[in-house]
C-alpha positions in Angstrom: -9.4 -29.7 7.1 -12.7 -31.6 6.7 -13.8 -33.9 9.5 -15.5 -37.2 8.5 -17.6 -39.1 11.1 -17.5 -42.8 10.2 -20.5 -44.5 11.9 -20.0 -48.2 12.5 -23.0 -50.1 13.9 -22.1 -53.6 15.1 -24.1 -56.5 16.5 -22.3 -59.8 17.2 -19.5 -59.1 14.7 -16.6 -60.5 16.7 -15.2 -62.2 13.6 -14.9 -59.0 11.7 -15.1 -55.9 13.9 -11.3 -55.6 14.4 -10.6 -56.3 10.7 -12.9 -53.5 9.6 -11.6 -51.0 12.1 -8.0 -51.8 11.1 -9.0 -51.2 7.5 -10.6 -47.9 8.5 -7.5 -46.8 10.4 -5.3 -47.5 7.4 -7.1 -44.8 5.4 -5.0 -41.6 5.1 -6.5 -38.9 3.0 -5.0 -35.4 2.7 -7.2 -32.7 4.1 -9.5 -35.2 5.9 -9.6 -35.9 9.6 -11.5 -39.1 10.7 -13.8 -39.5 13.6 -14.7 -43.2 14.0 -17.8 -44.0 16.1 -18.5 -47.7 16.9 -21.9 -48.6 18.3 -22.1 -52.0 20.0 -25.8 -52.8 19.7 -26.1 -55.1 22.7 -23.8 -57.8 21.3 -23.8 -61.2 23.1 -20.5 -62.5 21.6 -17.0 -61.1 22.2 -17.5 -57.9 20.3 -17.6 -55.7 23.5 -14.4 -57.3 24.8 -12.6 -56.8 21.5 -13.6 -53.1 21.4 -12.6 -52.5 25.0 -9.1 -54.0 24.4 -8.5 -51.9 21.2 -9.5 -48.3 22.0 -6.8 -47.0 19.6 -9.0 -48.2 16.6 -11.8 -45.7 17.2 -12.6 -42.2 18.5 -15.8 -43.0 20.4 -17.5 -46.3 21.4 -21.2 -46.4 22.4 -22.5 -49.5 24.2 -26.2 -50.2 24.0 -27.3 -52.5 26.8 -30.2 -54.0 24.9 -30.2 -54.9 21.2 -32.3 -52.2 19.5 -31.5 -53.1 15.9 -29.3 -51.3 13.3 -31.6 -48.3 13.1 -31.3 -47.6 16.9 -27.5 -48.0 16.6 -27.3 -45.6 13.7 -29.2 -42.9 15.7 -26.9 -43.4 18.7 -23.9 -42.9 16.4 -25.3 -39.9 14.6 -26.0 -38.2 18.0 -22.3 -38.7 18.8 -21.0 -37.5 15.5 -19.3 -34.1 15.3 -17.9 -34.2 11.7 -18.6 -32.0 8.8 -19.7 -35.2 6.9 -21.1 -38.6 7.9 -20.3 -41.9 6.3 -21.9 -45.3 7.3 -19.7 -48.3 7.5 -21.0 -51.8 8.1 -18.9 -54.0 10.3 -19.2 -57.2 8.3 -16.5 -56.5 5.6 -19.0 -56.3 2.7 -17.8 -52.8 2.0 -14.1 -51.8 1.6 -12.8 -48.6 3.3 -10.2 -48.3 0.5 -13.1 -46.7 -1.4 -13.2 -43.7 1.1 -10.9 -41.7 -1.2 -13.2 -42.1 -4.1 -16.2 -41.2 -2.0 -14.5 -38.0 -0.7 -13.2 -36.9 -4.1 -16.5 -35.1 -5.1 -16.5 -33.4 -1.7 -13.0 -32.1 -2.1 -13.1 -31.2 -5.8 -16.7 -30.2 -6.3 -18.1 -29.3 -2.9 -20.6 -32.2 -3.0 -23.2 -32.3 -0.2 -24.0 -36.0 -0.8 -22.1 -38.8 -2.4 -23.5 -42.3 -2.9 -21.3 -45.3 -3.5 -22.6 -47.5 -6.4 -22.0 -51.2 -6.7 -23.3 -51.2 -10.3 -21.4 -48.4 -11.9 -18.1 -49.9 -13.1 -16.9 -51.2 -9.8 -13.5 -53.0 -9.6 -15.1 -56.2 -8.4 -18.4 -57.3 -7.0 -19.0 -60.7 -5.4 -21.8 -62.7 -7.1 -24.5 -63.5 -4.6 -28.3 -63.3 -5.0 -30.3 -62.5 -8.2 -33.4 -61.4 -6.4 -31.5 -59.0 -4.2 -30.3 -57.3 -7.4 -33.9 -57.1 -8.7 -35.1 -55.7 -5.4 -32.4 -53.1 -5.3 -33.1 -52.0 -8.9 -36.8 -51.7 -8.1 -36.1 -49.6 -5.0 -33.7 -47.4 -6.9 -36.1 -46.9 -9.8 -38.9 -46.0 -7.4 -36.7 -43.5 -5.5 -35.5 -41.9 -8.8 -39.0 -41.5 -10.1 -40.3 -39.8 -7.0 -37.2 -37.6 -6.4 -36.2 -36.8 -10.0 -32.7 -38.2 -9.5 -30.4 -40.6 -11.4 -28.9 -42.8 -8.7 -28.0 -46.3 -9.7 -27.8 -48.0 -6.3 -29.7 -46.2 -3.5 -29.4 -49.1 -1.0 -25.7 -49.1 -0.9 -24.3 -48.8 2.6 -21.8 -46.2 1.5 -23.9 -43.0 1.9 -21.8 -40.0 2.6 -23.5 -36.6 3.3 -23.0 -33.3 4.9 -24.0 -33.8 8.6 -26.1 -30.6 8.7 -28.5 -32.0 6.2 -30.1 -34.5 8.5 -31.1 -34.0 12.1 -31.0 -37.4 13.9 -33.7 -36.3 16.3 -36.1 -36.0 13.4 -35.5 -39.5 12.0 -38.6 -41.5 12.7 -37.7 -45.1 11.6 -35.6 -47.7 13.3 -35.9 -50.6 10.8 -34.3 -51.4 7.4 -36.3 -48.5 5.9 -34.3 -46.0 7.9 -31.7 -45.8 5.2 -34.4 -44.7 2.7 -35.5 -42.0 5.2 -32.0 -40.6 5.7 -31.3 -40.6 2.0 -34.6 -39.0 1.2 -33.9 -36.2 3.6 -30.3 -35.7 2.6 -31.1 -35.8 -1.1 -33.9 -33.3 -0.7 -31.6 -30.9 1.2 -28.4 -31.4 -0.9 -27.6 -28.9 -3.6 -24.8 -31.0 -5.1 -25.0 -34.8 -5.3 -22.6 -37.3 -6.8 -22.2 -41.1 -7.2 -19.0 -43.0 -7.4 -18.2 -46.7 -8.1 -17.3 -48.9 -5.1 -16.5 -52.6 -4.7 -18.7 -55.0 -2.9 -18.0 -58.3 -1.1 -21.5 -59.4 -0.2 -21.9 -62.2 2.2 -24.5 -65.0 2.0 -27.0 -65.8 4.7 -24.8 -68.6 5.9 -22.2 -65.9 6.8 -24.7 -63.7 8.6 -26.5 -61.6 6.0 -29.5 -60.1 7.6 -31.7 -58.3 5.0 -34.7 -60.3 3.7 -37.2 -59.9 0.9 -40.0 -58.8 3.2 -38.0 -55.6 4.0 -38.7 -54.4 0.5 -42.2 -53.1 1.2 -41.4 -50.9 4.3 -38.5 -49.4 2.2 -40.8 -48.5 -0.7 -43.4 -47.1 1.7 -40.7 -45.0 3.4 -39.6 -43.6 0.1 -43.2 -42.7 -0.8 -44.0 -41.2 2.6 -40.8 -39.1 2.7 -41.4 -37.6 -0.7 -45.2 -37.3 -0.9 -46.3 -37.0 2.7 -43.2 -35.2 4.1 
């Protein structure tokens, strides 16, 4: 029985937090035990109350008194995790937990250490949103592949699943949007077997609360370079 720690950072996600946790709770995969860790990153809406009144939807809840950003919430979740594997799940419904089975298949069948969910490799459906986001993602992916000699197609997908022993949360330096690049760089370097599987994507526009911006591109590229070249 493999144990999967699903790390769910949330900040002011009262409209979607219960929906996503219900979707996670619906996933039943033979041979897999789920540990769901929700991190409330100092929300000022009704997210804390919703979590407090629905404790059956998660294994652990971490309340951060001050908003520290997604990176700080991720670290808090990783410190709490006890699973054999870790998977990140955004709370905004952009990613569908029904893809968990596909993400876990390479683990169960091939002993994968790392599995990346790709929004560009034959997904069932992808919401059409922003052209320049796609361009930026392809640039980041190309840069990562060149430096790490890999063939990923979508390195900035939220659905990164990896063997927990590959990444020590106490050694993660970044707390901004570049943190994903740091975690992936470490996990990819340490992993012996890596896979990629198609996932669906329901991206939300800025009007619905999308947070990533074009100026996040440069810290991400720098983190990829630093992790590979400077160590």
